[in-house]
VORO-404049 format. One line per 10 residues: number of its first residue (from 0); their letters; for each residue x negated, y negated, z of N, C-alpha, C. Coordinates in pm, 1 decimal. Layout:
residues N
NUM = A = X Y Z X Y Z X Y Z  ...
***
This chain:
residues 209
0 = XXXXXXXXXX = -5048.1 -25167.3 12443.5 -5094.6 -25054.8 12505.6 -5203.5 -25013.6 12409.2  -5305.2 -24949.0 12467.9 -5405.5 -24878.6 12365.3 -5372.4 -24719.3 12348.9  -5451.1 -24659.9 12266.8 -5386.1 -24513.6 12232.1 -5399.1 -24441.2 12345.6  -5499.3 -24451.3 12443.2 -5490.8 -24359.2 12574.3 -5377.2 -24396.5 12650.3  -5363.7 -24533.7 12664.2 -5236.4 -24562.7 12739.5 -5106.5 -24504.5 12691.3  -5088.5 -24519.6 12569.0 -4961.7 -24459.9 12503.9 -4959.6 -24315.4 12513.8  -5084.3 -24240.3 12511.3 -5073.9 -24093.6 12539.7 -5030.2 -24066.1 12673.8  -5080.1 -24130.2 12763.1 -5065.7 -24126.0 12915.9 -4903.3 -24137.3 12924.8  -4858.5 -24255.4 12886.7 -4718.7 -24287.6 12911.2 -4610.3 -24172.5 12832.8  -4687.1 -24114.3 12707.8 -4590.9 -24015.1 12649.1 -4589.7 -23886.7 12729.6
10 = XXXXXXXXXX = -4713.9 -23855.1 12781.0 -4714.8 -23720.7 12857.8 -4654.8 -23726.8 12990.9  -4657.2 -23859.7 13063.8 -4589.0 -23879.0 13180.5 -4438.6 -23883.1 13174.2  -4377.1 -23913.0 13066.9 -4259.7 -23910.8 13031.5 -4202.0 -23779.7 13017.5  -4271.2 -23691.0 12947.9 -4254.7 -23572.3 12923.4 -4241.6 -23484.1 13054.0  -4343.6 -23505.2 13119.1 -4367.7 -23418.3 13244.1 -4250.7 -23458.6 13362.4  -4235.6 -23592.3 13373.8 -4142.3 -23624.2 13457.7 -3976.6 -23579.0 13433.1  -3964.3 -23573.8 13296.8 -3813.2 -23524.3 13256.6 -3824.0 -23371.6 13277.0  -3907.9 -23299.7 13251.2 -3936.5 -23165.5 13279.6 -3912.3 -23126.9 13427.6  -3983.5 -23172.4 13496.0 -3971.7 -23165.9 13667.4 -3850.4 -23209.4 13709.0  -3800.0 -23329.8 13663.3 -3681.5 -23371.9 13751.1 -3560.6 -23283.7 13693.1
20 = XXXXXXXXXX = -3563.2 -23250.4 13566.5 -3447.1 -23172.0 13530.0 -3438.1 -23034.9 13590.9  -3570.5 -22996.4 13640.5 -3562.8 -22862.3 13701.5 -3515.6 -22877.9 13864.7  -3532.5 -22980.9 13912.2 -3467.2 -23019.4 14038.4 -3552.5 -22980.0 14149.8  -3682.9 -22956.2 14131.2 -3821.5 -22903.0 14216.3 -3806.7 -23026.5 14311.0  -3856.7 -23001.7 14441.7 -3868.1 -23092.1 14555.9 -4028.9 -23110.2 14596.9  -4051.4 -23002.8 14658.3 -4204.5 -23007.7 14718.5 -4313.2 -23011.0 14610.6  -4269.4 -22965.1 14488.5 -4361.8 -22966.3 14373.6 -4306.8 -23024.3 14249.3  -4208.4 -23129.0 14273.8 -4155.7 -23198.7 14176.1 -4233.7 -23311.8 14134.3  -4186.7 -23428.7 14064.8 -4236.0 -23540.0 13990.2 -4300.4 -23623.6 14115.0  -4247.5 -23649.1 14229.1 -4323.8 -23729.1 14314.9 -4461.3 -23657.0 14356.4
30 = XXXXXXXXXX = -4464.5 -23529.7 14360.3 -4594.0 -23477.6 14400.3 -4693.9 -23504.4 14279.3  -4644.0 -23477.7 14163.6 -4731.5 -23488.5 14041.5 -4785.5 -23626.0 14044.3  -4691.3 -23730.3 14076.9 -4725.8 -23864.6 14055.1 -4856.9 -23876.2 14159.0  -4834.6 -23825.5 14294.9 -4938.3 -23854.6 14400.4 -5069.4 -23779.6 14335.6  -5057.6 -23661.8 14279.6 -5180.8 -23594.6 14238.2 -5242.8 -23675.9 14123.9  -5158.0 -23736.6 14054.3 -5231.9 -23832.0 13946.8 -5305.2 -23939.9 14001.8  -5252.9 -24000.4 14120.7 -5330.9 -24099.7 14181.6 -5452.8 -24049.1 14251.6  -5446.1 -23936.0 14320.3 -5556.8 -23855.6 14392.7 -5670.4 -23839.7 14276.8  -5624.6 -23782.6 14166.1 -5730.3 -23723.0 14057.3 -5813.1 -23863.5 14015.0  -5736.9 -23973.0 13977.6 -5795.9 -24099.3 13935.8 -5919.5 -24140.0 14016.8
40 = XXXXXXXXXX = -5875.3 -24144.7 14149.2 -5973.6 -24171.9 14250.0 -6098.0 -24077.9 14233.9  -6071.2 -23959.4 14244.0 -6175.5 -23856.1 14247.0 -6261.1 -23857.9 14114.0  -6183.7 -23885.8 14002.2 -6244.8 -23895.3 13872.9 -6366.3 -24008.5 13864.0  -6314.1 -24129.9 13931.9 -6401.1 -24232.4 13927.3 -6528.3 -24210.8 14022.1  -6518.4 -24142.7 14129.7 -6625.4 -24124.7 14224.1 -6705.0 -24012.2 14162.6  -6655.0 -23900.7 14102.3 -6722.2 -23788.3 14071.2 -6781.3 -23783.0 13924.8  -6754.9 -23894.5 13819.3 -6805.4 -23912.2 13710.5 -6732.6 -23839.9 13600.4  -6599.6 -23810.5 13620.1 -6511.8 -23726.0 13552.5 -6424.6 -23815.0 13455.2  -6415.4 -23797.5 13337.9 -6333.7 -23879.8 13232.8 -6187.9 -23896.5 13296.9  -6166.1 -24018.8 13333.6 -6023.8 -24035.4 13387.9 -5903.2 -24010.4 13295.7
50 = XXXXXXXXXX = -5903.1 -24012.1 13186.4 -5811.9 -23985.8 13103.8 -5782.8 -23831.9 13102.5  -5897.8 -23758.4 13075.2 -5857.0 -23612.6 13076.6 -5830.1 -23580.4 13218.0  -5861.3 -23644.4 13326.8 -5823.9 -23611.2 13459.8 -5670.5 -23637.6 13450.2  -5623.0 -23755.0 13442.1 -5478.7 -23787.2 13429.6 -5401.4 -23697.0 13356.8  -5455.9 -23634.0 13239.0 -5364.5 -23564.1 13165.7 -5333.4 -23434.1 13239.5  -5437.9 -23369.0 13291.6 -5453.6 -23261.4 13372.7 -5353.4 -23271.4 13496.4  -5357.1 -23372.7 13561.0 -5259.6 -23392.5 13678.1 -5119.2 -23392.6 13648.0  -5096.9 -23475.1 13529.2 -4950.4 -23481.2 13506.5 -4893.9 -23342.6 13456.3  -4984.2 -23255.6 13400.9 -4937.5 -23132.9 13350.5 -4935.0 -23014.4 13446.6  -5013.9 -23026.7 13555.9 -5060.5 -22910.0 13630.8 -4955.6 -22836.2 13680.6
60 = XXXXXXXXXX = -4833.0 -22876.8 13696.5 -4709.3 -22824.7 13774.6 -4600.5 -22790.4 13669.6  -4604.1 -22822.8 13563.5 -4501.4 -22811.6 13469.1 -4430.6 -22690.7 13472.0  -4528.0 -22572.4 13487.4 -4493.2 -22431.1 13489.8 -4396.2 -22394.0 13600.7  -4386.9 -22463.6 13679.3 -4295.2 -22444.3 13819.8 -4166.8 -22451.0 13764.1  -4124.4 -22512.3 13644.7 -3994.6 -22536.1 13610.6 -3933.7 -22398.0 13554.8  -4017.6 -22316.5 13527.9 -4003.0 -22188.7 13463.0 -3988.7 -22078.2 13552.4  -3911.0 -21982.3 13568.7 -3925.0 -21871.0 13651.8 -4027.9 -21780.6 13651.6  -4075.0 -21724.5 13748.8 -4199.7 -21639.5 13746.7 -4280.8 -21639.7 13877.3  -4380.8 -21556.1 13896.5 -4439.0 -21542.0 14047.3 -4511.2 -21676.0 14069.4  -4506.4 -21703.9 14199.3 -4593.0 -21822.2 14242.2 -4720.7 -21847.6 14187.1
70 = XXXXXXXXXX = -4795.4 -21731.9 14210.6 -4938.8 -21728.5 14177.6 -4975.9 -21722.5 14033.4  -4858.8 -21727.8 13937.3 -4885.0 -21734.8 13791.1 -4842.6 -21886.5 13738.7  -4805.6 -21979.0 13810.2 -4759.0 -22110.4 13767.8 -4856.3 -22177.5 13699.8  -4989.7 -22172.3 13738.5 -5079.8 -22228.7 13649.3 -5094.8 -22192.2 13499.0  -5081.6 -22054.1 13479.9 -5069.6 -21994.0 13358.2 -4957.4 -22048.0 13257.7  -4837.8 -22047.5 13351.8 -4719.0 -22091.8 13290.4 -4734.2 -22250.9 13249.4  -4786.2 -22342.3 13342.4 -4809.7 -22461.3 13304.5 -4896.6 -22497.6 13186.2  -5007.6 -22409.2 13183.6 -5101.6 -22434.2 13052.1 -5026.1 -22394.6 12927.0  -4945.4 -22274.5 12940.2 -4870.3 -22252.9 12826.0 -4776.9 -22361.5 12767.6  -4710.0 -22430.0 12868.0 -4629.6 -22529.1 12844.3 -4689.1 -22657.0 12789.3
80 = XXXXXXXXXX = -4804.5 -22682.1 12852.2 -4891.1 -22793.7 12819.1 -4955.5 -22782.0 12690.8  -4987.9 -22683.3 12629.6 -5062.9 -22657.7 12523.8 -5007.2 -22720.5 12403.9  -4849.9 -22699.5 12360.8 -4795.6 -22774.8 12240.1 -4789.9 -22925.1 12289.7  -4783.3 -22969.1 12407.6 -4770.1 -23109.3 12436.5 -4910.5 -23183.9 12398.4  -5015.2 -23102.1 12446.3 -5149.9 -23173.5 12404.7 -5196.5 -23152.7 12253.6  -5131.5 -23047.7 12204.2 -5174.2 -23043.2 12067.5 -5121.2 -23162.5 11969.2  -5024.7 -23232.9 12021.6 -4949.3 -23349.8 11945.8 -5023.4 -23492.2 11995.1  -5152.9 -23485.2 12085.5 -5216.2 -23613.9 12128.7 -5355.7 -23607.7 12075.8  -5403.4 -23741.2 12066.4 -5548.0 -23736.1 12001.0 -5633.7 -23689.8 12101.9  -5688.7 -23579.8 12091.0 -5772.8 -23516.6 12177.7 -5889.7 -23443.4 12095.3
90 = XXXXXXXXXX = -6014.9 -23450.4 12109.8 -6112.0 -23327.7 12053.3 -6081.0 -23205.7 12096.5  -6106.9 -23111.0 12017.7 -6082.7 -22975.9 12057.8 -6143.6 -22929.8 12185.8  -6256.1 -22971.8 12234.5 -6335.7 -22933.6 12352.4 -6260.5 -23022.4 12482.1  -6205.0 -23122.2 12451.2 -6141.4 -23212.4 12552.4 -6001.0 -23135.2 12589.9  -5928.3 -23090.9 12477.2 -5792.6 -23027.5 12495.0 -5826.5 -22889.4 12584.9  -5948.1 -22830.4 12544.9 -5967.8 -22679.4 12592.6 -5998.0 -22709.7 12749.6  -6057.5 -22826.1 12782.2 -6110.9 -22834.1 12916.7 -5970.6 -22875.2 13005.8  -5878.1 -22945.8 12946.9 -5775.2 -22990.9 13023.0 -5680.3 -22873.6 13051.0  -5675.6 -22782.2 12938.9 -5594.4 -22673.6 12963.9 -5653.3 -22554.1 13051.3  -5783.9 -22556.0 13061.7 -5864.5 -22471.9 13140.1 -5839.4 -22512.0 13294.1
100 = XXXXXXXXXX = -5838.0 -22636.8 13314.6 -5807.9 -22691.2 13459.4 -5676.1 -22664.5 13488.2  -5595.7 -22670.6 13417.0 -5439.7 -22661.1 13450.2 -5414.5 -22498.1 13469.6  -5464.8 -22428.1 13375.2 -5460.1 -22290.1 13390.4 -5501.2 -22238.0 13530.1  -5631.6 -22275.7 13583.7 -5691.7 -22221.1 13696.7 -5679.3 -22297.1 13820.3  -5598.1 -22424.6 13810.9 -5595.6 -22499.9 13921.9 -5536.0 -22441.5 14065.1  -5453.9 -22331.1 14058.8 -5412.4 -22276.9 14169.1 -5493.8 -22131.9 14210.1  -5625.7 -22141.1 14164.2 -5708.4 -22029.8 14185.2 -5821.0 -22064.5 14257.5  -5915.5 -21982.7 14282.1 -6048.4 -22009.1 14353.3 -6153.7 -22036.6 14267.8  -6133.8 -22066.0 14136.1 -6228.1 -22083.9 14046.8 -6283.7 -22234.4 14058.7  -6415.5 -22255.7 14019.8 -6459.3 -22374.9 14031.0 -6575.7 -22424.8 13939.9
110 = XXXXXXXXXX = -6520.3 -22374.8 13805.0 -6643.0 -22347.6 13690.7 -6629.3 -22473.3 13582.4  -6561.8 -22585.6 13640.7 -6572.2 -22712.4 13562.4 -6561.7 -22828.8 13664.3  -6617.9 -22937.1 13645.9 -6591.4 -23045.9 13739.7 -6439.3 -23092.8 13731.3  -6376.5 -23112.2 13606.8 -6236.4 -23128.7 13601.4 -6159.3 -23041.9 13668.8  -6186.1 -22920.2 13659.1 -6099.3 -22817.7 13741.5 -6125.4 -22842.6 13896.4  -6255.3 -22868.7 13942.7 -6266.5 -22902.7 14088.8 -6187.1 -23029.9 14128.6  -6186.4 -23128.8 14056.2 -6108.9 -23234.1 14097.3 -5965.3 -23220.3 14082.1  -5914.4 -23158.6 14014.5 -5773.7 -23120.3 13978.3 -5737.3 -23036.0 14117.8  -5795.1 -22921.7 14166.4 -5777.0 -22867.9 14260.8 -5768.0 -22948.3 14394.8  -5891.5 -23036.0 14404.2 -5892.0 -23114.1 14522.0 -5780.1 -23208.7 14519.4
120 = XXXXXXXXXX = -5721.7 -23287.3 14413.0 -5628.0 -23367.6 14412.0 -5508.8 -23298.6 14454.1  -5482.2 -23185.6 14409.2 -5363.2 -23099.2 14448.5 -5362.6 -23058.7 14615.3  -5472.2 -23019.1 14642.2 -5484.0 -22989.2 14801.3 -5483.1 -23099.7 14872.1  -5519.7 -23231.0 14819.8 -5510.5 -23341.7 14917.8 -5378.5 -23389.4 14946.2  -5283.1 -23359.2 14859.3 -5127.9 -23380.7 14863.0 -5086.2 -23283.5 14968.2  -5145.2 -23162.4 15014.5 -5075.1 -23103.3 15103.6 -5145.6 -23129.6 15242.0  -5224.0 -23232.9 15257.0 -5277.0 -23271.6 15390.8 -5203.8 -23404.7 15426.0  -5225.2 -23423.0 15560.6 -5177.7 -23561.7 15611.5 -5022.3 -23554.8 15625.4  -4969.7 -23661.4 15647.4 -4822.3 -23697.7 15664.2 -4735.7 -23647.7 15545.1  -4789.7 -23678.8 15429.8 -4722.5 -23605.5 15316.5 -4732.4 -23462.4 15309.7
130 = XXXXXXXXXX = -4841.5 -23411.8 15341.8 -4841.0 -23267.4 15359.4 -4760.4 -23197.1 15462.1  -4720.7 -23269.2 15589.7 -4635.4 -23217.3 15653.8 -4482.2 -23224.9 15611.7  -4450.9 -23321.3 15539.5 -4318.8 -23329.7 15483.8 -4307.5 -23222.0 15373.4  -4414.3 -23200.4 15308.0 -4398.0 -23083.0 15194.7 -4411.2 -22963.7 15238.0  -4466.2 -22936.5 15371.8 -4463.3 -22812.3 15418.9 -4322.4 -22770.6 15492.3  -4251.6 -22857.2 15535.2 -4112.6 -22839.0 15591.3 -4014.3 -22836.1 15474.4  -4031.4 -22915.9 15356.9 -3955.5 -22900.7 15245.0 -3953.0 -22770.0 15177.1  -4086.1 -22725.5 15174.9 -4104.4 -22602.8 15093.1 -4067.6 -22489.9 15181.2  -4039.0 -22490.9 15308.9 -3990.9 -22376.6 15394.2 -3892.0 -22424.4 15472.7  -3789.8 -22492.5 15395.0 -3660.4 -22559.2 15470.5 -3576.7 -22432.1 15516.7
140 = XXXXXXXXXX = -3603.3 -22297.6 15464.5 -3499.5 -22220.8 15482.9 -3538.2 -22126.1 15621.6  -3665.3 -22160.4 15660.0 -3711.1 -22089.4 15775.7 -3699.7 -22189.4 15913.3  -3704.6 -22117.8 16019.9 -3692.8 -22204.2 16140.7 -3820.0 -22273.5 16146.8  -3820.7 -22379.7 16230.9 -3945.6 -22473.1 16223.3 -4069.0 -22408.3 16261.6  -4066.4 -22359.5 16401.3 -4181.3 -22285.0 16463.2 -4137.3 -22145.7 16546.1  -4234.6 -22086.2 16591.9 -4204.5 -21959.5 16672.2 -4208.4 -22015.2 16820.1  -4093.1 -22018.7 16882.5 -4094.2 -22080.7 17018.8 -4169.4 -22010.1 17115.3  -4237.9 -21882.1 17092.9 -4326.4 -21835.4 17173.0 -4470.0 -21863.5 17154.5  -4498.7 -21928.7 17038.3 -4634.4 -21974.9 17030.8 -4629.3 -22085.7 16920.6  -4559.6 -22194.1 16966.1 -4542.9 -22317.5 16861.5 -4657.4 -22382.2 16797.3
150 = XXXXXXXXXX = -4680.2 -22362.4 16675.3 -4780.1 -22436.8 16608.1 -4918.0 -22380.9 16655.8  -4939.3 -22246.9 16669.2 -5069.7 -22208.6 16727.6 -5173.5 -22187.5 16616.0  -5264.1 -22283.9 16623.6 -5366.7 -22291.7 16527.1 -5445.4 -22166.7 16500.6  -5447.8 -22106.2 16380.9 -5512.4 -21989.6 16361.4 -5413.2 -21867.9 16351.3  -5290.2 -21905.6 16388.5 -5208.6 -21795.5 16402.1 -5099.3 -21786.5 16300.5  -5140.4 -21852.8 16207.7 -5020.3 -21858.7 16100.8 -5030.9 -21724.0 16016.0  -4890.6 -21686.1 15975.8 -4873.4 -21569.3 15898.4 -4841.8 -21594.0 15760.9  -4880.6 -21496.3 15688.0 -4847.4 -21488.9 15526.3 -4799.0 -21363.9 15480.7  -4686.2 -21366.7 15411.4 -4573.9 -21462.0 15408.6 -4538.2 -21540.0 15528.4  -4493.8 -21675.5 15515.9 -4477.5 -21740.8 15648.0 -4333.2 -21714.7 15682.7
160 = XXXXXXXXXX = -4342.0 -21691.6 15820.3 -4219.5 -21643.0 15893.2 -4159.0 -21791.8 15946.4  -4218.0 -21879.2 15961.0 -4176.8 -22006.3 16010.9 -4241.8 -22129.2 15928.4  -4165.1 -22233.6 15927.7 -4234.3 -22367.9 15859.3 -4382.7 -22382.9 15885.1  -4399.4 -22375.7 16025.4 -4518.4 -22408.3 16097.8 -4619.7 -22320.0 16017.2  -4594.4 -22202.8 15993.9 -4696.5 -22120.2 15924.9 -4750.0 -22183.6 15793.9  -4664.7 -22249.2 15729.1 -4695.8 -22304.7 15592.3 -4776.5 -22432.1 15629.1  -4741.1 -22497.8 15717.8 -4813.9 -22620.6 15763.3 -4963.6 -22582.9 15800.7  -4975.5 -22494.6 15874.6 -5097.3 -22450.9 15954.0 -5189.2 -22388.1 15818.1  -5130.4 -22315.9 15715.4 -5193.2 -22269.4 15611.7 -5254.8 -22370.9 15535.0  -5164.0 -22509.7 15515.3 -5209.1 -22600.0 15433.1 -5324.4 -22667.0 15506.2
170 = XXXXXXXXXX = -5332.9 -22691.1 15609.6 -5431.6 -22741.6 15718.5 -5578.5 -22675.2 15676.4  -5576.2 -22538.0 15656.9 -5705.9 -22474.5 15609.8 -5754.4 -22519.9 15484.3  -5668.4 -22591.2 15394.8 -5708.5 -22622.5 15261.7 -5839.8 -22728.7 15265.9  -5835.0 -22795.2 15380.9 -5970.0 -22903.1 15400.6 -6094.4 -22821.2 15364.3  -6109.6 -22724.1 15445.1 -6220.4 -22621.6 15421.7 -6236.9 -22565.1 15260.3  -6143.9 -22590.8 15165.2 -6151.9 -22537.8 15045.9 -6182.9 -22661.0 14933.6  -6187.1 -22776.5 15002.7 -6200.6 -22866.4 14905.9 -6347.1 -22866.6 14831.1  -6371.9 -22907.8 14708.4 -6493.8 -22880.2 14621.3 -6562.4 -22997.9 14643.6  -6530.6 -23127.1 14657.7 -6620.7 -23242.3 14646.6 -6607.3 -23309.2 14789.8  -6737.2 -23374.7 14803.2 -6750.4 -23479.3 14914.7 -6646.9 -23572.8 14921.3
180 = XXXXXXXXXX = -6623.2 -23642.6 14807.1 -6527.0 -23731.9 14801.6 -6395.5 -23692.1 14848.5  -6356.1 -23582.4 14821.0 -6218.9 -23533.4 14853.0 -6229.0 -23505.4 15011.3  -6312.5 -23450.1 15060.3 -6345.6 -23422.2 15194.2 -6347.7 -23569.5 15279.6  -6399.4 -23658.9 15239.5 -6403.8 -23800.4 15307.2 -6268.1 -23846.7 15294.6  -6163.6 -23811.9 15183.3 -6044.8 -23878.9 15167.5 -5944.8 -23802.1 15265.0  -5977.6 -23676.2 15301.2 -5899.4 -23595.5 15362.6 -5921.1 -23615.2 15511.1  -6021.8 -23659.1 15565.5 -6065.3 -23658.8 15697.5 -5936.1 -23716.7 15793.2  -5897.0 -23846.7 15744.1 -5796.5 -23908.4 15835.9 -5663.7 -23831.6 15836.4  -5625.7 -23767.4 15707.8 -5506.5 -23674.9 15696.2 -5521.3 -23560.5 15786.2  -5639.1 -23486.7 15800.0 -5658.7 -23368.3 15871.4 -5626.0 -23418.5 16044.8
190 = XXXXXXXXXX = -5697.8 -23532.6 16069.2 -5679.8 -23567.1 16199.3 -5543.9 -23613.3 16241.6  -5477.6 -23670.7 16144.3 -5312.9 -23685.6 16178.7 -5235.2 -23553.6 16177.5  -5263.2 -23434.9 16105.6 -5212.4 -23315.7 16112.8 -5232.0 -23256.2 16259.9  -5346.0 -23262.5 16308.1 -5388.1 -23210.2 16442.3 -5315.4 -23294.4 16556.3  -5310.3 -23420.6 16540.6 -5239.9 -23497.7 16630.6 -5088.3 -23458.3 16633.0  -5017.8 -23431.2 16521.5 -4888.3 -23418.1 16490.6 -4871.9 -23267.6 16575.4  -4948.7 -23180.3 16541.8 -4948.4 -23041.1 16595.4 -4936.9 -23053.1 16758.9  -5035.3 -23133.6 16808.4 -5057.5 -23133.9 16935.1 -4923.1 -23224.2 17011.0  -4867.0 -23312.5 16954.6 -4745.7 -23367.5 16987.3 -4639.9 -23290.8 16989.5  -4627.7 -23196.1 16891.3 -4516.7 -23098.5 16880.0 -4536.0 -22993.3 17007.5
200 = XXXXXXXXX = -4642.1 -22952.4 17003.1 -4668.4 -22857.5 17118.9 -4637.1 -22918.5 17280.2  -4660.1 -23032.4 17278.7 -4630.7 -23099.0 17400.7 -4470.4 -23125.9 17430.3  -4416.0 -23152.5 17310.3 -4265.9 -23181.5 17321.1 -4179.5 -23052.5 17339.6  -4235.1 -22937.3 17307.3 -4165.7 -22819.4 17298.9 -4205.2 -22733.7 17404.2  -4301.4 -22752.2 17481.9 -4367.6 -22693.3 17590.4 -4250.7 -22657.7 17701.8  -4250.7 -22535.7 17724.4 -4173.0 -22505.9 17858.0 -4237.1 -22532.8 17983.1  -4143.7 -22618.0 18064.1 -4175.7 -22665.1 18186.8 -4092.5 -22631.5 18300.8  -4152.1 -22595.8 18412.3 -4049.8 -22579.8 18523.8 -3968.5 -22694.6 18566.7  -3858.3 -22685.3 18578.5 -3771.6 -22796.6 18620.1 -3793.9 -22825.8 18769.6
***
């Protein structure tokens, strides 16, 4: 295994151990591993160094293992990633680029290509069949839908009152994707989500007996 391969294996093992020990589900190791696969496809298409992209994906959510506001998990992830990346063979500017992407991946910033594809890879995992699974996992404490207006597109509430609000909110992520590559990857996923919503609405519709 070359030095880059060894580095990836080391960081992946560290991230997996941290995420699995924390017991997270919707944002646990399986999510991180899928984001890693998404970002490698995006990196190849968008001309981003796949090594740096993979490092960013592996470490982007480790901050979720620590308590704190949801909106600040990017900052916590970067703080946890910094000492890990300090021990791997990276140039200073490469290390800074990876930490920047991790720090701001859950923001609206798009000031580096690495950040853009990390955000896209993360959002792709909230779309499609996996996105539906994650929406219900993350809001499992809520009722699945509002019986008065089940899965009414555009009617989602935040904070979510129903699991369906989470799903509909994730559906909006398609419009937030940064790259054409990600939008192409997401098209079938979004179509599947719309079909799922239509099927649910059909199944729960009130009909006169």
